[in-house]
N, C-alpha and C positions, 0 to 999 in steps of 0.2 A: 832341699831335703833337710829335715831337722834331726839332729842326733839326740837321742834320748839318753838321759843319765839317771842313775839311781840316786835319789835324794834321801838323806837321813832326816826324817821329820819329827821324830820323838825318841824316847828312850830305847824302844825296840822296833820302831816302825820305819820302814823304808818304802819308797814308792817311786815309780818312773815319773820323771818330770813331765812327759807328754800326757800322762793320765790325770794331771792336776788341771781342774777348771779354774779355780781361784782359791785364795787363802783369805780368811777373815780373822781379824784380831778380836780377842775376847780377854782383855786384861793381860794376864801372864800366860794365857793359853792361846792356841790358834786352831781355828776350824779349817780343815783341809777338805775341800769339796772335789770329788773326782768324777770322771766321765761315766763310771758305772752307777752313779746316783748315790754313792755313800758319802757320809761326812765323818771324818776322823777328828776327834778332839785330842790335841796333843799338848803337853805341858812345856811347850817351847814357844818363845815369843815370835811374833811375826817378823821382827827385825832380824832375828837369828836365822830363821828359815829363808828370808829374802837374801841374806848374805850367802847362804849355801846355794841359792839359785843364781847367784851373780854371773856364773859362767854361761847360764842359759839366757841369752839376750832377748828371748821372747816373753819374758815376764815383766810386767809393768805395774807400778804402784799408781792407782787411780784416785785414791784419797788416803786419809790418815790410817784407815783400818782395812784396806783391801789391796791385794796384789792379784792381778789376773794373768792368765796364760793367753797371750794375744793370738795364738793359733786357734783358739776356740771362740773368738769374738764373732758373733753373727751379724750384729748391726751396731751402729755408733751414731750418736748425735752430740750436740754440745753439752748436754746435761747427763745423759745416761748411755750405757752400752748394754748389749744383751749377750749373755752366754747361757746356752742350754735353756732358753725360754725364761731366764731370770734377768730382770733389769737391775743394774747396779749403778749407783750414782757416781759421777765424776766430779771432783772438786774443781773449782775455778782455777786454783793454783796448778793443778795437774793437767788441765786441758791443753796447755801449750806443749807439754811433753807428749801427749797423745797425737797432737797434730804434727809435731816434729818426727814422730815415729812413722807417720804415713797414713794416719786415719783421717 
């Protein structure tokens, strides 16, 4: 059972951690993609939001600009993973992290 927590993602935005599919870096902004199909653009860096999610062990950085919620991964191979019918690239450097996590 995963315990959801409310994450502060922007100046006035809060979201349940279980509702996040993945986070994508966009310079000093972060795009937060959620299970309801919405994208929230927040003026907070990916590094900052990732630190706020650190107590949620099910979030993984798969490359320099993406952090994914492992609870929503549908498939995985050595180069990509699929979340909500979206293929995301895994860097070679982060592949061992994914394998150590159990994928």
